[in-house]
C-alpha positions in Angstrom: -146.6 -124.0 101.7 -148.7 -125.5 104.5 -149.7 -123.2 107.3 -149.9 -124.8 110.8 -153.0 -124.8 112.8 -153.3 -125.8 116.5 -156.4 -126.4 118.5 -157.4 -123.1 119.9 -158.6 -124.6 123.2 -155.2 -126.2 123.7 -153.5 -122.9 123.1 -155.8 -121.2 125.6 -155.0 -123.8 128.2 -151.3 -123.4 127.4 -151.5 -119.7 128.0 -153.4 -120.2 131.3 -150.8 -122.8 132.5 -147.9 -120.5 131.7 -149.4 -117.7 133.8 -149.5 -120.1 136.7 -145.9 -121.2 136.1 -144.8 -117.6 136.1 -146.4 -117.1 139.5 -144.4 -120.0 140.8 -141.1 -118.5 139.4 -141.8 -115.4 141.4 -141.8 -117.5 144.6 -138.5 -119.1 143.4 -136.8 -115.8 142.7 -138.1 -113.9 145.8 -135.7 -115.7 148.1 -133.2 -114.1 150.5 -130.5 -116.4 149.2 -130.9 -114.9 145.7 -128.4 -112.0 145.5 -130.7 -110.1 143.2 -133.8 -110.3 145.5 -132.6 -107.2 147.5 -135.9 -106.4 149.2 -136.2 -109.9 150.6 -132.6 -109.8 151.7 -133.1 -106.5 153.6 -136.1 -108.0 155.3 -134.0 -111.1 156.2 -131.2 -109.0 157.8 -133.9 -106.9 159.6 -135.1 -110.1 161.2 -131.6 -111.2 162.2 -130.9 -107.8 163.7 -133.9 -108.0 166.0 -132.1 -110.6 168.0 -128.5 -109.4 167.3 -128.7 -105.6 167.0 -124.9 -105.2 167.4 -123.9 -107.7 164.8 -121.9 -105.4 162.5 -121.7 -108.0 159.7 -125.5 -108.1 159.4 -125.5 -104.3 159.4 -122.9 -104.2 156.6 -124.8 -106.8 154.5 -128.1 -105.0 155.1 -126.5 -101.7 154.0 -125.3 -103.3 150.7 -128.8 -104.6 149.9 -130.3 -101.2 150.8 -128.0 -99.8 148.2 -128.9 -102.5 145.6 -132.6 -102.0 146.4 -132.3 -98.4 145.5 -132.3 -96.8 149.0 -129.0 -95.0 148.4 -129.4 -92.3 151.0 -130.2 -94.8 153.8 -127.4 -97.0 152.7 -125.0 -94.1 152.9 -126.1 -93.3 156.4 -125.6 -96.9 157.5 -122.3 -97.3 155.8 -121.1 -94.0 157.3 -121.9 -95.3 160.8 -119.9 -98.4 160.1 -117.0 -96.3 158.7 -116.8 -94.5 162.0 -116.7 -97.9 163.9 -114.0 -99.1 161.5 -111.8 -96.1 162.4 -112.4 -96.9 166.1 -111.2 -100.5 165.4 -114.6 -102.0 166.4 -115.3 -104.0 163.2 -112.2 -106.2 163.3 -113.2 -109.8 163.8 -116.8 -109.2 162.6 -115.9 -108.2 159.0 -113.3 -109.9 156.8 -110.3 -107.9 155.6 -111.8 -107.6 152.0 -115.1 -106.3 153.5 -113.3 -103.8 155.6 -111.3 -102.7 152.6 -114.4 -102.1 150.5 -116.5 -100.3 153.1 -115.4 -96.8 152.0 -115.8 -97.7 148.3 -119.4 -98.7 149.0 -120.0 -95.5 151.0 -118.7 -93.4 148.0 -120.8 -95.5 145.6 -123.9 -94.8 147.7 -123.4 -91.1 147.4 -122.7 -91.4 143.7 -125.9 -93.4 143.2 -127.9 -90.9 145.2 -126.8 -88.2 142.8 -127.7 -90.3 139.9 -131.2 -91.1 141.2 -132.0 -87.4 142.1 -130.7 -86.0 138.8 -130.5 -88.6 136.0 -133.7 -90.5 137.0 -136.1 -88.2 138.8 -135.0 -85.1 136.8 -134.1 -86.9 133.7 -133.0 -85.1 130.5 -132.0 -86.4 127.1 -128.4 -85.7 128.1 -128.4 -87.5 131.4 -125.5 -90.0 131.8 -124.2 -89.5 128.3 -120.4 -89.7 128.4 -118.5 -87.4 128.6 -121.2 -85.5 130.5 -122.1 -82.1 128.9 -123.9 -79.1 130.4 -127.4 -80.3 129.8 -126.6 -83.4 131.8 -124.9 -81.7 134.8 -126.5 -82.5 138.2 -128.7 -79.7 139.5 -128.7 -81.4 142.9 -125.0 -81.7 143.6 -125.0 -83.2 147.1 -124.6 -86.9 146.1 -121.7 -86.3 143.7 -120.1 -83.8 146.1 -120.1 -86.3 148.9 -118.8 -89.1 146.6 -115.9 -86.9 145.6 -114.9 -86.4 149.2 -114.8 -90.1 149.9 -113.1 -91.1 146.7 -110.3 -88.5 147.3 -109.9 -90.0 150.8 -109.5 -93.4 149.3 -107.0 -92.2 146.7 -104.9 -90.5 149.4 -104.5 -93.9 151.0 -104.5 -95.9 147.8 -103.1 -93.8 145.0 -103.1 -96.8 142.6 -106.8 -97.5 143.1 -107.9 -97.1 139.5 -111.6 -97.8 140.1 -111.8 -95.0 142.6 -109.9 -92.8 140.2 -112.3 -93.5 137.4 -115.4 -92.9 139.5 -113.9 -89.7 140.9 -113.5 -88.3 137.3 -117.1 -89.3 136.6 -118.3 -87.6 139.7 -116.5 -84.4 138.7 -118.1 -84.7 135.3 -121.6 -84.8 136.7 -121.0 -81.4 138.4 -119.5 -79.7 135.4 -116.1 -79.5 137.0 -114.2 -81.9 134.8 -111.4 -81.7 133.9 -110.4 -78.3 135.5 -111.2 -79.2 139.1 -110.0 -82.8 139.2 -106.7 -83.0 141.2 -104.0 -83.4 138.6 -102.5 -86.6 140.1 -105.9 -88.3 139.6 -107.1 -86.8 136.4 -107.9 -89.0 133.4 -107.3 -86.5 130.6 -110.2 -85.7 128.2 -107.9 -86.4 125.3 -108.3 -90.1 126.1 -112.0 -89.8 125.1 -111.6 -88.1 121.7 -113.5 -89.6 118.8 -111.5 -91.2 116.1 -113.7 -90.0 113.3 -116.1 -86.9 113.0 -119.6 -88.2 113.1 -122.9 -86.4 113.4 -124.5 -86.3 116.9 -127.4 -88.7 117.6 -130.0 -87.3 119.9 -132.0 -89.3 122.4 -135.7 -88.6 121.7 -137.1 -91.2 124.1 -138.7 -88.5 126.2 -140.4 -87.1 123.1 -142.1 -90.3 122.1 -142.7 -91.6 125.7 -140.2 -94.4 125.5 -138.1 -93.2 128.4 -140.0 -95.2 131.0 -137.8 -96.8 133.7 -137.0 -100.4 134.4 -134.3 -102.9 134.8 -132.5 -104.8 132.0 -134.6 -106.5 129.4 -135.2 -107.5 125.9 -136.3 -105.4 122.9 -137.7 -106.2 119.4 -138.5 -103.6 116.8 -140.6 -105.0 113.9 -143.9 -105.0 112.2 -146.3 -107.1 114.3 -149.5 -105.6 112.7 -148.6 -106.1 109.1 -149.3 -102.5 108.2 -145.7 -101.8 107.0 -144.8 -99.7 110.1 -142.5 -100.8 112.9 -143.8 -101.6 116.4 -141.9 -102.1 119.7 -142.0 -105.0 122.2 -139.9 -104.6 125.3 -139.5 -106.9 128.4 -137.9 -106.5 131.8 -135.9 -109.0 133.9 -138.0 -108.6 137.0 -140.6 -111.3 137.5 -143.2 -108.7 138.3 -142.7 -106.7 135.0 -144.9 -107.5 132.0 -144.0 -107.5 128.3 -145.0 -104.0 127.0 -146.3 -103.6 123.4 -146.3 -100.3 121.5 -148.0 -100.1 118.2 -147.2 -97.5 115.5 -150.1 -95.2 114.7 -148.4 -94.7 111.3 -148.1 -91.0 111.9 -145.1 -90.7 114.2 -146.9 -91.6 117.4 -147.4 -94.9 119.2 -150.1 -96.4 121.4 -149.5 -98.9 124.2 -151.4 -102.1 123.6 -150.0 -104.3 126.3 -153.4 -105.1 128.0 -155.3 -105.3 124.7 -152.7 -107.6 123.3 -153.2 -110.1 126.2 -149.6 -109.5 127.6 -150.3 -108.0 131.0 -149.5 -111.1 133.1 -146.7 -112.5 131.0 -143.9 -111.4 133.4 -140.2 -111.4 133.0 -137.8 -112.0 130.1 -134.2 -110.8 129.7 -134.3 -111.1 125.9 -136.8 -111.3 123.1 -136.5 -112.7 119.6 -139.1 -112.5 116.8 -139.9 -114.9 113.9 -142.9 -116.3 112.1 -142.6 -119.8 113.5 -145.8 -121.2 112.0 -145.6 -119.6 108.6 -149.0 -117.8 108.9 -147.7 -114.4 107.9 -147.6 -112.8 111.4 -144.5 -112.3 113.5 -144.4 -114.3 116.7 -142.1 -113.8 119.7 -139.8 -116.0 121.9 -139.2 -114.8 125.5 -136.1 -116.0 127.2 -135.9 -116.1 131.0 -133.8 -117.1 134.0 -130.3 -115.8 133.0 -127.7 -114.9 135.7 -129.9 -116.5 138.5 -128.2 -120.0 138.6 -130.3 -122.3 140.7 -133.0 -119.7 141.0 -133.2 -119.3 137.2 -134.9 -122.5 136.2 -137.7 -120.5 134.5 -139.8 -121.4 131.5 -139.3 -119.6 128.2 -142.4 -118.5 126.3 -143.4 -118.7 122.7 -146.0 -116.0 122.0 -148.2 -116.7 118.9 -149.3 -113.6 117.1 -153.0 -114.2 116.4 -153.2 -111.5 113.7 -155.9 -109.6 115.6 -153.6 -107.5 117.8 -153.4 -110.2 120.5 -150.8 -112.8 121.5 -151.3 -116.3 123.0 -148.6 -118.1 125.0 -148.4 -121.4 123.1 -145.2 -122.7 124.8 -146.8 -125.9 126.1 -149.0 -126.5 123.1 -145.9 -126.2 120.9 -143.9 -128.7 123.1 -141.3 -126.0 124.0 -141.7 -126.1 127.8 -138.4 -126.5 129.7 -136.8 -125.0 132.8 -133.3 -123.6 132.3 -131.6 -120.3 132.9 -131.0 -118.5 129.6 -131.1 -115.3 127.7 -130.0 -116.2 124.2 -131.4 -118.1 121.2 -131.4 -118.0 117.5 -134.1 -118.8 114.9 -133.1 -120.5 111.6 -134.2 -123.2 109.3 -131.4 -125.6 110.3 -132.7 -128.6 108.4 -134.0 -126.6 105.4 -137.5 -127.9 105.4 -139.1 -124.4 105.0 -139.9 -124.1 108.7 -138.0 -122.2 111.4 -136.2 -124.1 114.2 -134.8 -122.7 117.5 -131.4 -123.1 119.1 -131.4 -122.0 122.8 -128.1 -121.5 124.7 -128.5 -122.3 128.4 -126.3 -121.5 131.4 -124.5 -124.2 133.3 -122.2 -123.2 136.3 -119.9 -125.7 137.9 -121.8 -125.9 141.2 -125.3 -126.3 139.8 -127.1 -129.0 137.8 -126.4 -129.3 134.1 -128.4 -127.2 131.7 -127.7 -128.4 128.2 -128.4 -126.2 125.2 -131.5 -127.1 123.3 -132.2 -127.4 119.6 -135.9 -127.6 118.7 -136.8 -128.6 115.2 -140.1 -127.7 113.8 -142.6 -130.5 113.2 -144.2 -128.3 110.5 -147.5 -128.2 112.4 -146.8 -125.5 115.1 -145.0 -127.9 117.4 -141.3 -128.8 117.9 -139.1 -131.7 119.0 -135.9 -131.3 121.0 -132.8 -132.9 119.3 -129.7 -131.0 120.6 -127.9 -134.1 122.0 -128.6 -136.2 119.0 -127.5 -133.4 116.7 -124.3 -132.8 118.7 -124.9 -129.3 120.0 -126.0 -129.8 123.6 -122.5 -128.8 124.9 -123.2 -129.4 128.7 -124.4 -132.9 129.4 -123.8 -135.7 131.9 -120.5 -137.4 131.3 -119.0 -134.2 129.8 -118.1 -132.4 133.0 -116.6 -129.0 132.6 -116.2 -126.2 135.1 -118.7 -123.9 133.5 -120.5 -123.3 130.3 -122.5 -120.1 130.9 -123.8 -119.5 127.4 -124.3 -115.8 127.0 -124.7 -115.4 123.2 -125.6 -117.6 120.2 -125.8 -116.8 116.5 -126.5 -118.7 113.3 -125.3 -118.2 109.8 -123.7 -120.0 106.8 -120.0 -119.4 107.4 -118.8 -121.8 104.7 -121.4 -120.9 102.0 -122.6 -124.5 101.6 -126.3 -123.5 102.1 -126.7 -125.0 105.6 -126.8 -122.5 108.6 -124.1 -123.1 111.2 -123.9 -122.1 114.9 -121.5 -120.1 117.0 -121.9 -120.2 120.8 -120.3 -117.6 123.1 -119.7 -118.5 126.8 -118.0 -117.0 129.8 -116.6 -120.5 130.7 -115.6 -123.5 128.7 -113.6 -126.7 128.3 -109.8 -126.9 128.6 -109.6 -126.3 124.8 -112.0 -123.4 124.2 -114.6 -121.1 125.7 -116.7 -120.7 122.5 -117.9 -123.2 119.9 -118.3 -123.2 116.2 -120.6 -125.9 115.0 -120.7 -126.8 111.3 -124.0 -127.9 110.0 -123.5 -131.3 108.2 -127.0 -131.4 106.8 -129.1 -134.5 107.0 -127.5 -137.9 107.4 -128.7 -141.2 105.8 -131.5 -141.5 108.4 -132.7 -137.9 107.8 -131.3 -136.6 111.1 -129.6 -133.2 111.3 -126.1 -133.3 112.6 -123.4 -130.7 113.5 -119.6 -131.1 114.1 -117.6 -129.0 116.5 -115.0 -127.4 114.2 -113.8 -124.8 116.7 -110.2 -126.0 116.7 -110.1 -126.8 113.0 -111.4 -123.3 112.2 -108.6 -121.8 114.4 -111.1 -120.4 116.9 -110.1 -122.3 120.0 -108.7 -120.6 123.2 -110.0 -119.5 126.6 -111.6 -116.2 125.6 -114.7 -115.5 127.7 -117.2 -113.5 125.7 -120.9 -112.3 125.8 -122.7 -110.8 122.8 -121.8 -112.3 119.4 -122.9 -112.4 115.8 -122.1 -113.5 112.3 -121.7 -110.6 109.8 -119.8 -109.7 106.7 -117.8 -106.8 108.1 -115.4 -106.6 105.1 -118.1 -107.2 102.4 -116.3 -110.1 100.7 -119.3 -112.4 100.6 -118.2 -114.6 103.5 -119.5 -114.3 107.1 -117.1 -113.3 109.8 -117.5 -113.6 113.6 -117.6 -110.9 116.3 -117.6 -111.7 120.0 -117.5 -109.1 122.8 -114.9 -109.9 125.4 -116.4 -110.3 128.9 -113.9 -110.8 131.7 -112.5 -108.3 134.3 -108.9 -108.3 135.2 -107.4 -109.5 138.4 -109.1 -106.8 140.4 -112.5 -108.1 139.5 -113.9 -104.6 138.9 -114.3 -103.5 135.3 -113.8 -99.8 136.2 -110.2 -100.7 137.2 -109.6 -102.1 133.7 -111.4 -99.2 131.9 -109.3 -96.6 133.7 -106.2 -98.5 132.9 -107.1 -98.7 129.2 -107.8 -95.0 129.0 -104.6 -94.2 130.8 -102.7 -96.6 128.5 -101.7 -98.8 131.4 -101.5 -102.6 131.3 -104.7 -104.5 132.2 -105.9 -108.1 132.2 -109.5 -107.7 130.9 -110.7 -109.8 128.0 -110.8 -107.6 124.8 -113.0 -107.8 121.8 -112.6 -110.6 119.2 -113.1 -110.2 115.5 -112.5 -113.2 113.3 -112.1 -112.8 109.6 -113.3 -115.6 107.4 -110.4 -117.0 105.4 -112.9 -118.6 102.9 -111.4 -122.1 103.5 -113.1 -123.2 106.7 -110.7 -121.2 108.9 -110.7 -117.8 110.6 -108.0 -115.3 111.5 -108.1 -113.1 114.6 -107.9 -109.6 113.2 -108.9 -107.8 116.4 -105.6 -105.9 116.8 -105.3 -104.8 113.2 -108.9 -103.7 113.0 -108.6 -101.6 116.2 -111.0 -103.8 118.2 -108.6 -105.2 120.8 -110.3 -102.9 123.3 -112.3 -103.6 126.5 -115.7 -104.1 124.8 -117.3 -105.4 128.0 -120.7 -105.7 126.3 -123.9 -107.4 127.3 -126.5 -106.0 124.8 -125.0 -105.2 121.5 -125.9 -105.1 117.8 -124.8 -104.0 114.4 -126.1 -101.8 111.6 -125.1 -98.9 109.4 -124.8 -95.7 111.4 -124.1 -93.4 108.4 -125.6 -95.3 105.5 -122.3 -95.8 103.8 -122.9 -99.5 103.3 -120.4 -100.7 105.9 -121.7 -102.4 109.0 -120.9 -100.5 112.3 -121.8 -101.5 115.9 -123.1 -100.3 119.2 -122.0 -102.1 122.4 -124.1 -101.8 125.6 -121.6 -102.3 128.4 -121.6 -103.3 132.0 -122.4 -106.1 134.5 -124.7 -106.4 137.5 -122.2 -104.6 139.8 -123.3 -101.0 140.7 -119.7 -99.9 140.2 -119.8 -100.7 136.5 -120.3 -97.1 135.5 -118.6 -97.2 132.1 -119.6 -95.8 128.7 -121.3 -97.8 126.1 -119.1 -97.9 123.0 -119.9 -97.0 119.3 -117.6 -98.1 116.5 -117.7 -97.1 112.8 -116.5 -99.5 110.2 -113.9 -97.7 108.0 -114.5 -99.6 104.7 -113.8 -103.0 106.2 -110.2 -102.1 107.0 -110.6 -101.1 110.7 -113.0 -99.7 113.2 -113.1 -96.2 114.6 -114.3 -95.4 118.1 -116.9 -92.7 117.6 -118.5 -92.9 121.0 -118.1 -89.2 121.9 -118.8 -87.8 118.5 -122.1 -89.6 118.2 -123.2 -88.6 121.7 -124.3 -92.2 122.4 -121.8 -93.2 125.1 -124.3 -93.9 127.8 -122.9 -94.6 131.2 -125.9 -96.7 132.2 -125.9 -100.4 131.6 -126.8 -101.2 128.1 -128.9 -104.3 127.4 -131.0 -105.0 124.3 -129.9 -102.9 121.3 -131.7 -102.6 118.0 -130.8 -100.9 114.6 -134.1 -100.2 112.8 -135.4 -97.4 110.5 -138.5 -96.6 112.7 -139.3 -93.3 111.0 -139.0 -94.6 107.4 -136.5 -92.0 106.4 -133.9 -94.4 105.2 -131.4 -94.5 108.1 -131.4 -96.8 111.1 -132.4 -95.4 114.5 -131.1 -97.0 117.7 -133.3 -98.2 120.6 -131.9 -99.6 123.8 -133.3 -101.2 126.9 -131.3 -99.7 129.8 -131.0 -100.7 133.5 -129.2 -103.4 135.6 -129.9 -106.5 137.5 -130.4 -105.3 141.1 -133.9 -104.1 142.1 -132.8 -100.5 142.4 -130.6 -100.4 139.3 -133.3 -98.9 137.0 -132.9 -96.3 134.3 -134.8 -94.8 131.4 -134.6 -96.5 128.0 -132.9 -94.7 125.1 -134.1 -93.9 121.6 -131.4 -92.3 119.4 -132.7 -90.7 116.2 -130.3 -91.1 113.3 -129.3 -87.8 111.7 -128.0 -89.3 108.4 -131.2 -89.4 106.4 -130.0 -86.8 103.8 -126.3 -87.9 103.7 -126.4 -91.1 101.7 -128.8 -93.2 99.5 -130.5 -96.4 100.7 -132.9 -99.2 99.8 -135.1 -101.4 102.0 -136.6 -104.9 101.4 -139.3 -106.8 103.1 -138.7 -110.4 102.0 -141.5 -113.0 102.1 -140.7 -116.7 101.8 -143.0 -119.2 100.2 -140.9 -122.3 99.7 -138.5 -121.0 102.3 -139.6 -119.9 105.8 -142.1 -117.1 105.7 -139.8 -114.7 107.7 -137.0 -115.3 105.1 -134.5 -115.8 107.9 -131.2 -117.0 106.4 -131.9 -115.5 103.0 -128.8 -113.8 101.5 -129.0 -110.6 99.4 -126.2 -109.5 97.1 -126.5 -105.9 95.7 -124.3 -104.7 92.9 -124.3 -100.9 92.8 -122.4 -98.2 91.0 -120.8 -95.6 93.2 -118.6 -92.8 91.8 -118.2 -94.7 88.6 -117.1 -98.0 90.2 -119.0 -101.2 90.8 -119.4 -102.3 94.4 -121.0 -105.4 96.0 -122.9 -105.3 99.3 -123.9 -108.4 101.1 -126.7 -108.8 103.7 -128.3 -111.8 105.4 -131.9 -111.7 106.9 -131.7 -112.0 110.7 -132.4 -109.8 113.7 -128.7 -108.9 114.2 -126.8 -109.5 117.5 -127.5 -112.0 120.2 -129.0 -109.5 122.7 -131.6 -107.2 121.1 -133.6 -107.8 117.9 -133.5 -105.4 115.0 -136.2 -105.6 112.3 -136.1 -108.5 109.8 -136.5 -105.9 107.0 -133.2 -105.7 105.0 -132.2 -102.1 105.4 -129.1 -101.2 103.2 -127.1 -98.0 103.1 -125.8 -97.4 99.7 -123.3 -94.6 100.3 -123.1 -92.3 97.3 -124.3 -95.0 94.9 -127.2 -93.7 92.8 -127.6 -96.8 90.5 -128.5 -100.3 91.5 -127.3 -102.6 88.7 -128.8 -105.8 90.1 -130.0 -107.5 93.2 -129.6 -111.2 93.7 -131.7 -112.9 96.4 -130.5 -116.3 97.5 -133.4 -118.1 99.1 -132.7 -121.0 101.5 -135.2 -123.4 99.7 -135.4 -122.3 96.1 -133.3 -121.0 93.2 -131.9 -117.5 93.5 -133.7 -114.6 91.9 -132.2 -111.7 90.1 -133.8 -108.2 89.9 -132.8 -105.1 88.0 -134.1 -101.6 87.5 -134.8 -101.1 91.2 -134.7 -97.5 92.5 -132.6 -96.1 95.3 -134.3 -94.6 98.4 -137.3 -96.9 97.9 -139.1 -99.6 99.9 -139.8 -102.9 98.2 -141.5 -106.2 99.0 -140.0 -109.3 97.3 -142.0 -112.5 97.5 -140.1 -115.7 96.8 -140.9 -117.0 93.3 -142.7 -113.9 92.1 -141.1 -112.1 89.2 -141.6 -108.4 90.1 -140.9 -106.7 93.4 -143.6 -104.6 94.7 -142.8 -101.0 95.5 -144.2 -100.0 98.9 -145.4 -96.5 99.9 -144.6 -95.8 103.5 -144.9 -92.4 105.1 -141.8 -90.7 106.5 -142.6 -90.2 110.2 -142.0 -87.3 112.4 -141.9 -88.5 116.0 -144.4 -87.0 118.4 -145.7 -87.9 121.9 -146.6 -91.5 122.5 -150.3 -92.0 123.5 -150.1 -93.4 127.0 -151.3 -92.6 130.5 -148.0 -93.6 132.2 -145.8 -91.1 133.9 -142.6 -92.1 132.0 -140.1 -90.1 134.0 -140.8 -90.3 137.7 -142.0 -93.8 138.5 -141.2 -97.4 137.7 -143.9 -98.8 135.4 
C-alpha cells in the first residue's frame, strides 16, 4: 500500500496558521453575549452597574455569572441580598416572574456549589461525588451543604411538589452523611430506589494515584498507543479556548510522563472531543480535534487534524490536508466509506434554527494525505439551503455496516430534526457508475423515524447475533426544563416527560425494532459522553453513560448498565461505585494495565468557566474472574488502523460453542477507546477459531490461539504474532503539576 507524504514545509506552515486561527477563536468566544464567557459577562455587568448601581436586574444577572464563573460564595452573598429585597417587594417590575421564582433556587445552588468546591475539589478524595455518597466522600467542611439544606427546605415548604429542590435536598443531606435518616420524611427519596440490579465488584477511582485527577472543564479523551511500543497512552482535551491538549505517555512500568510540550501540543487550544486513526497509513496513530459545540454563532471554530510524526511530536496539518472549515461540532467518525484502503471522515455539525446553516461534512481521502469534501453530493449533508428545518443540532455520529453488505453506513443523532425524524440512518450504496459514493436516507424504511432527541450513539452487537444494533441516549428534559425534576420523578416512580434511552435491535432484513422497554433501557439516560465495553469480561457488551448538561443544577448520577446475556440490561451504578454526580464527558473502555480487563477513564467537568472537576480513572477489578484475548490488527490492503474490520470468535464455554462478534472502532460518539480488539471470554478456555473479515481483502481464519494472550494480526500474513506486554501496576505519574488544588 502506498504511504502518503506531504511537503514538510507546507505542514509547518499549516501548523503555524492554525495557531493564529485559534487565537482568533479566543476573541470570538470571549464575548459578553456568549452565555459561557462568564468572566466577560461579570465584567460587562460591573460596567453597567457603575452607572446604574440600583438596577436589580443587572445585580441578578451578575450574581448568576459569578456562580457560573466559580465564585459561589460571592454569588450566594449577592443572591441573599436580592432575596431580602424580594421579600420586601422591591424587585417587582425589575425582574420577571420566572426570575423571581428561581432566585431562591439559585441561592440554594450557590451554597451547594460552595460545599462541592471546598470539599470535592479542593479537598478531593477518590470517593468525592460518587453516588450514593459514602463516608469517605462526606464533606468535612459542612457550611455550604448546611446552608443549601436550609434554603431547599424553605422552597419545599412553599412548593412541596418542586421535585428538583427535593432531589438536591437529598443530595445535600448525602454530602453530610445524614441521608436518609435526617431527611424530612415527606421529602425523602428512599435509598431503595438506588439499589443495584445485579451484584458487581466495586471499581475504585485511582486517578489520584496516577496523577490523572487534574481539574478542568469538559473535553475529549483518547486512550491508545501513539508511540508504537505496545502500551497505551492518553490524550485529553478541554473545551476552554485557553486549555491545551495534554499528552501522557506510558513509561511501560505503570507510570506515565507528560509530554505535552515535547509533543508540540502546548498552543493547540480547545477541543470538546478527540478521535484517533491512522489517516495517512504510515503506521502511526493521528488525532482529530473537534471544536465549537454548544456555542452556536460563537462556535465557528476550526477542527484540527494532528499528524503523528513518529518521533513523539504532532503537527497540525488541517490546512495542508484540505480539512479547514468553520462549524460548531463535537462529533465525527472515521471509516473507509468508499473502500479504497484509506480512511475518510464524516463530521456532524450543529445547526440551530436562528443561526446560519452548518451542513455535515464528508471528507474522502485522496490517498495522498489530503481530503475532498463530498457530503452534499453523497447525500449526507442533512442541513443545507433549501432544506429549512427548525434545528439539526448533531450531537453524535457513528458508522458501521448494519446490513452486512460490506459497505459502512452512518447513523446520526440530533437534538432536533425534520417533521419526520430527529435521527438519520444513511445506507451506503457504494460507488455509482461514475465512481461517486452515495448514501440513501433509509430512516423511515428501517422503522427508525420519530422525534426522539438524543445525544451519544453507537452501532454495536449487543445481542451477539452477528448484526449491528443501534443505541442512542435520550437527551431531552420534561416540561420543567430541569433534568433533576425528571430524575427525581423517575426514582420516585412518578410520571415524567423526559426522553428515555433508545435501543434498536437489528431485524436482519433492513429494519429495526425498538426494544428499549423489554431490555430495561427505557430510563432517563441523559448522557453526553458515553461508551461501551465489557465490564466483567463475560463477553457481553455493557455501557457507561456520563450524564448532565451545561446547567449547574444537573447534579445527577452517571449510569452504568450490565448486559445480561443480550436479553436485558441491569443498572449496576451503585454496585460498581461509578455513579459520579459530576458531569460526564468523554468515556473510554481500555485495558491500560494489560491485565485483560478494561479500565474506564473519564473526562469530567461542565461548560461554564467555574464548572470544573477532577477526571476519573476507574481500575477494573475483574482481571482474575474471566478469560480474555486481545488483538492488534494491522491493515495492508485495508486501512492501516483496520477500522471497520469485523472479528468473529468461536469459543467453547462450559462444553458449548459460543460466537462473539466485534468490530474495530473507538466505541461511542463521545470518547475514544483503544482500537485494539479487547474481548472478554467469560469461562471459555478454548478458542476454536477466529475469523477476521477485512474491509478490502478475503477473510482470514486462525486456530490454535491461546486465551489470556495478546496477538498482532497483519492482513495477509498467515501466522498471528504473540505479543509480550508487561502487566502494569499503576504508580504516581511523573509530572510537576499540582493535580488537586489548581486548574492546569
